[in-house]
Each structure stands twice: as structure tokens, then as C-alpha cells.
N, C-alpha and C positions, 0 to 999 in steps of 0.2 A: 746888544746890537749895536752900543758906539763905539766898543771895542772890536769889533767884527769890522765896522764901517771903518774902523780905524787900520785895520791891520791890510784891508781891501785898496785902501786908496797907499798905504805903503807898499801895495807890491806891484800895482798900477805905479809907482812914480818909477820903482827901480826898475820896475821889466823897460820902460820908457827909457831910461839911462843906457839899459843895457843892450836897445835897439841900437840909439845913437851910438853907441861905443863902437858896436859890430855892425855898419851899416851892411858892410859888401855879404855876408852872411845873411842878415835882412833880407837883400836883395836877390839872394840865392834861393829863400825859401816862397820868396814870394815869384819867384819865377818858378818855382816847379809847383807852387799852388794854382799862378794862374790860369790855366787851360783849363781845371778842373771847377774852379768857381764860374768862368767864362761858360763853360758848357750847359754848368746847370740852369745860368742867366739866360744865356739865348733857347733853350728849350721851354724853359717856364715861359719866355716870351713868344716865344714860337706858337707853343698850346695855346697862349690867350687870343694871340692874332688867328690861330688856324680856329679858334673857339667864335671868336667874332663874325670871320666870314662865312665857318658853316652856319649859325644861326641867321644870320642874316639871309642866306640863299632858303633856308627853310622857312622863314615866315614868310620871306617873299610865293613862294610856291602853296608851303602848305596853308599859314597861316599865322597871326600872334596866337599866343597858347590862352588858353580859355573861351577859344570860340567853338561854337557849337558848329560841328561842319553835319549837312545831312544830304544823302542822294535818293533822287526820288527817280522813279522809275518813267522811261517814256512813253509813259498813255498820254492818251487826250485828256482822259479826265484829270489823273495825278497833273498835267500839264499847268492848262486850267484852274485846278485849284490852288494850285501854288502862288499862281503870276495873279491871282484876284485875293488872295489873302496878303501877299507883300507890297500890293498897289500901294503909293503914296507914303511907304514906310521907308524908312532913313537906318533904322536901327536893324535892317538884315537884307540882303540882298541874294535875287536868284542870278546863278550863271548859268547858259549853255553857250556850250561850241559847235560853229560849224565852218567845214573844209570850204574854201576858199580857193579863188583864182584872180587874181588883180592884172589887167595886161590887155592886149590883141585877142578876139576870139579865134577859136579851129584852132588855135596851134595849141602844142604841150608847154606846158612851162620850163621853165630854166632849171629849177630843181624839182623834180617831180616828187610826188610823194609829202614836200615838205620838210624837206631835211635845208640843214644849212648849208651856205652856201658853199662854206671854206670846206665840208664833206659832204659827197654825195653818197649818202644812204641808199641809191636804188631805190627800188619799187617803184610803183605805178601811182601811191596813192586814190585821188578821188578824180585829180584831169579831167573832170567834166565829162564823167562818161566812158571812161576807158574800161574799167571793170565793173565785171555784171556778175549775177551768181545765177546759177542755173543748177537745178535740182533733177537727179533722176527717178525714174517709177518708184525704186526703194525708200526714197526717201534723202538721200548721200546728197550733198550741196556742194559745189565747187565755185571757184573762181574761175570765169571765160574774160581775155583777155580783148577786143575789138582790134580784129587782124587790119581794118580800115584805121584806126586811131593808129596804128606802129607805122602808118604808112606819113602821118602828120608831122609837118618838121619842126622841131624847138624854134621858139618866137619869145617873143616882147611877152612873156608874162610870168609872174609868181605865185605860186600856190606857199598857201600860208593857213594857218587857223583864225579864224574870228572869235572871240568869245563877246556874246552879248550880257548886260549887266543890267538888272532892274535900278539898283543902286549903286553908288559908288564904291567898290571894293576897297579903297588903300583904308580904309578902318579898319579892315581884316590882314590884308595884303597890302603893307606899307610901300607899294612902289615908290621909287626915287623919280620925279621930275628930270629929266638931262637937257629936254629944250621944247621948243612949244609951248602948248597948254594942256590941260586935262578936259575930259567931258564935262559938260555942264549941265546935270540931270535938272535945271530950272526953268529953263525954257520947253517951249514946245516941240515935240522929237519932228526933227527932218526926214523931207524924205529921199535927200543927200545923205547919209548914214556918214556921221564925221567918227573918224578913227583916230586912234593915238597908236603906234607901232614901238615892238619892242626895239633892242637894239640889234638884233639878228634881221628882223626885217628890213630896219631902217639901211642896214648896210649893201640888204640885196635893193634897197631901191637908189643908192649911190653908185652901185655898177650897173645897174640895166635903167634904162632911161623906159616908163610902160605907162600905157594910155591909161587914162583913167576910169577903166570900166570894173568892174567886179562882178563873178562870175558864183553864186553862190548855191552848194547842196539846195534842193525844194523853192527856190525863188521862184517867183512868178516871172521876174524880167532882169536886167541885169543894171542894180543900181550905180548911179558915180558916187564914186565915194569922197570923200575932206578928210586930209592928212592935217590933224592938229599936230600933234607935237610927238615927241618918242620918250620912252620911261624905259628903268630897266626895275628885270621884273625877274631875275636869276634866271630864265629859260633859256635853251641853245639854239629853238627850235623857233622859227620865223612867225609870231604871231602879232596881233591886234586885235583894240581892245575898243568896243563899239556901246551904244545903250540899246537896250536890248527891244525899247518900242521902236526907234529907229530902224533897227533888223526885220520888225513884226509888221513893217510895212511892205515887206519885199516878200519873206517868210511866214508860214501859217506854222508855228512850233507845235499847237497842236496837231497835227495833223498825225496820220496813221504811221505805222515803224515803217523805215526806210530798208529794203533789203540786204540793205550791205551791211550797215551800220547799225542796224538795229534800232531804227528810232531815235528823237532827241529829246534826253534826258536833263534834269535841272539838279545843279548843284546849289543848296540855300547853305549860307554864311551867316551865322544869329550871333549877335552880340550876347555877351552873357548875364545883362541885366534886364535882356527883351525877354522877357517872360510871358507881358501880354501878347508881343507876336507870336512866340513859339507856339502857345496855346490857341489862338484864331488860326495857325497851320494847322496844327493839329486836328482842329477840329472840323476845318474845311476838308483834311483829307478822309479823315473818317466817314463825313457826310458821303463823300465821293467814290467809297466803299475799296481806300487804299490804306489798310488796319497797319500796327506798329510792326508786322512781320512780313510788310512786305516795304520796309524804310528800312535804310542805313543811316545807324548815326554814332556818331563817337565824338568827344572832346579833346579837343588840339593840344597836343601834347609834345611838342617839337625839340624843347629844350631838354627835356629828360631824357629823350632819346640819343640827341646831340650830346650830353654831356656821359652817357653810359660809353660811345664810341670815345669821347675825347682820353676817358678815366685810361681804357685799355691804352689808349698811345701813349699816354702822360708816364705810366706803367713802366712799360717797353721802352721809352727815350731815357726817363728818369734811373733808369738801369742802367743805362748804357753810360751817362754823364756820372754816375754815381762810381764807376770804376775808373773813370780818368781822375776823378777826385780823388779815390784810395790811392793813383801813382803820386798824385801828389802831396797827399799826406804824408807816402812812404820817404819823399823828399826832403820834407819840411821837419820828419821823423829823424832823420840820419844827419841833418844840419843843426838839430838843437840837442842830438848825444854828444857829439863831437865837441859842441858849447858848453855844456854840462860838464866834457873829459877834462875843458881847460880851466872852467873855473873849480875846480874841487877844492884850491886851497881858501880860494875867497868864501864858497858858502859852507867849509870848515871854521873860516875864523867868524863869521858871522854867528856858526851854532856857540862858540864860544863864549862871545859876549851876548849871547843869552836870547836870541833870536828862533823861534817855535819852528819846527819841522813843517809845520803846517803854511808858513808862511813864506820858506823858501820853496816848497813847492808852487806855490801861489803867485811866486815873483818866474817862475818857467811858466807856466800856464798864459800867466798875463804878457808874456813879451811873445807865444806863439801865435794867443788868441787875438793880440793886437794887431801882429803882421799877417793873419788871417784877416782882418776888418781893413787894413791897410788894402791886402790884394782884391777883396770886395771893390774896395770902393773905385780900385784900377777895374778891374774886369766889369763892374756897371757903368764906369764912364767909356767906355771903350766900346761896348756893347748898344751904349743910347746914342753916341757918337754914330755907328754902322748903322743905325734903323734910320736916324738923321737925313744921313746919306742917302739911304736905296728908298727912301719913302717916295719919290719918284715911280721908281721902277715897282713897288707893291701898290702903287694904287692902281700901273697898269695891269697887276695880276687879277687885285680885285678890288671894286670900288669903296668896300669896308674899308679895306685900310688905306684909303687915301689922304683922311686925315684924322689925328689921332696922336698922341704923347706915348713913350716911352711907356708901359703896362708898370703900375706899382709892380702889381704882382710879382716880376719877374727881379727888382732890385730887392725885396725883400727875399725871394729866395737866394739872390748870390750874398744879403747878408748874412743869412743863416747860416749857407753852405761855405763862407768863410770862416764863422766863429765854431762850427762844426768842425772843419778841418785843422784849424789851431788847437781845440781844444783836447783833439784825438791823436793829434801827431805830438802834442806837449805834456799826455798824459804820462808817455811812460819814463821820459829825461827826468819829469816832473817827481815821480816817485824815487825816482835813483837819488836826485840828487839833496831830496827830506831824509836821505838814509845815507849821506856820508857821516861819516863818525867823525869826534871834533879830533881826534890824533890825529888827521891827514894835516890838520894845520901845519904841525912840526915840521913839513915839506918845505914849508916855506923860508 
């Protein structure tokens, strides 16, 4: 081991001397290899940032991995049993959505159907009874647009989805507070529902001035909402979040099914360690006649799904980066072959004084691998500089990219790519240097 270590040290020292003696050729090798190593580094960095952004969005929409998701049908028995089971519990939350319009009464909203404000999807949505369902004697049902409603002008009103929660949802879906404050579940429910908007809904309220009057499907009257804050929830459509008990002051969630939306069902998110809560919930649902066959239950596993998609993308883009790297390997191979051809007498003289063939090959490989390492350092430094400069732009593209350092996985990938390219580009020249006969020294 000591002898091998000595030969390795000798190969590195002689290799560094060779690089210093042939700076121009070393620079040419680095230039030919730079784009290849840079492409590998960029692909790895981009994949890490894309995975970070994808996981952030999936967790906001689906939930954190390990959370139990249960969908409860919208019958009065199931709804009441669920709410009774989760009352006063913080390790699970029941959520439901209400179509709502905030603004002037008797007008059409500016974003009919609850579409994003920059993308009018069309359609009538709920819009205060503009659509009704009629059925013919054969049982075929169809939508009918109220002709009188079509004559109604578009006014200062915004359509959105209001999500009611029995407990704080952020332990399951980590919404990021952007402005204002979040809902306080420790106080008594108010008859003026507090709402936290998402970014898209907040954009609408910045663009349009609307009265503080909210129409909710199934509500007995129009409550006056209070806007508390703004969160990032990963949704593209206007959404608002409120306490379910405050919304129940105006809406009977356990009422019969709505003819258009098919009733108001509940979604339940349960913490992985909330065994007692889950048992109580299942028992109460069973007592209400809701068996397991009428429940949809699954464990959220969003990371695995995202990683499968990212693996496919990584394979495709690393394949493309590998082709660019091979072009750089060809460049360093040509330069090193020319260098070995010029150093035939030097290698033959070393062989004549007893230098082993393996050490000659090691000298050549040391030069190419050190060159690859220098190239990797330059490519990583350049990529990290671009990442730092582009930070504000990336933050505008996605909030999860606003903070964070250059991915260490990308730096590691760049180092491995540089060393591998140096090894691959120097392998043939190293074999040729080791086979130089001692008789070649007579040329000197």
C-alpha cells in the first residue's frame, strides 16, 4: 500500500508539472470539456430545483406524505357524523367547498365560473342560480341557462371557492402566509366569517373594488366577510379559506343534496399518529350507516409520484448532457494524444531509468483527470454565479425558489463528470504512453 501510494503521489506531482509546462494545451482541453461538464451540472441543478418546486406544489394541494385522506359522501347522516367526531380535535380536520360570490348582488361576476382573472375559461359556473338542472320523463337530465340571467350585466363581483375547515389545515397542507394573519380556531365563531385569500383571489380584489357582501350556495342570507390575510396555496383559481363553524352559521352542511352539485361532501385529513380520532370517526360513520365500502380512503404519497416523474426527466436530460460531455471527451482525447506523441522521447527515457509502465500511464491519467477537475471547478463556479444572479427571476417563477443555496448535488455531479471525462479522455493516451519502447530514447 505504501508503494502504491508513493507511485500515485509521483504520478500526481509529475502530472501537475506537465500541466504547468503545457498551459496552452491544458486550456484547450478545458475549453473542449467545459460545456459538457457545465451541461451535467446545470441539468442536475435544474432537476433538483424542479423537484423542490413540484413537491412544494403537491404538498400544498394534496398534503404532506403520510397523511390519511378520507372522502365522505354528502348525505346529512355522513356529514353530521363526521363533524361530531372531529369536534374539538386538532389532529384531524374536515374540509368542504362552497361556490361563492363576493360583491354586488344581482350582477354577473367578472370571472364567471371562478376562473383565474388572467385566463377567462368561460362557462357559467354557479353565479347565483344562472344554471339549473331539468329532467325529461325518460330521466335524462340537462343544464338550462336562465335566459333572464343572460341579460344581467357584469358588475363588481368576484366568484371563488370558499373552503371551510373544522381545524387548522396547515399541519397537513403547509400554506405559506404571504400577508396578514391566518385563521384563529381558538375563539368563538363569528357571524362575520373571516376569510384568508389565496394569491389569485387577492389579485382579483386588487384589480376590482367590490362590496363586502358574500353569496354562498345554500346560505340563508348574505353574510359580510372579513378579509384576514393572503396565503400561497398552489392553486391557480380564486380560493378563500374560512372556519367551518363560522360558515355553518349561514349554511346547513347537513342539508339534502343540491340538484346541480350533488350535495356537499366532506374531505377529512387525519394525522398519521391520530389513531384514536380515526377510530372514533369510523365508529360514528358506521353507526350512521356509512360502511367502509362507501368511503374512499388513501395514504398521501406525493413524493413517490413526483420522484417517478422526475426520474424519467432526469434520464432524458442527462442523456442529452452525456452527448455534450462525450464531445468534450473527444476534444481532450485528441489533445492528449498529440501531447503523448510529442513526449515519446521523455517517456522512453523514463522507461530506460526504470520507471514502471503503470506509472507512465498514471502520469497521463493524472494530467487528464486533474484537467477534468479544474474544468469541473470552473463549470460549478460559473453555474453557481448564474444561479445567484438569476435568484430574483427564479423567485418570480415559483415561490419555493426564492430562498436556497446552489444544490450541492449539482456540484457533486459536476465533479464526478469532470473526473469521469478526464479518465475516459486519458485512457487511450495512457495505454499508448505505457507501450512506448525504451528504444525510442535513441531518437533524442
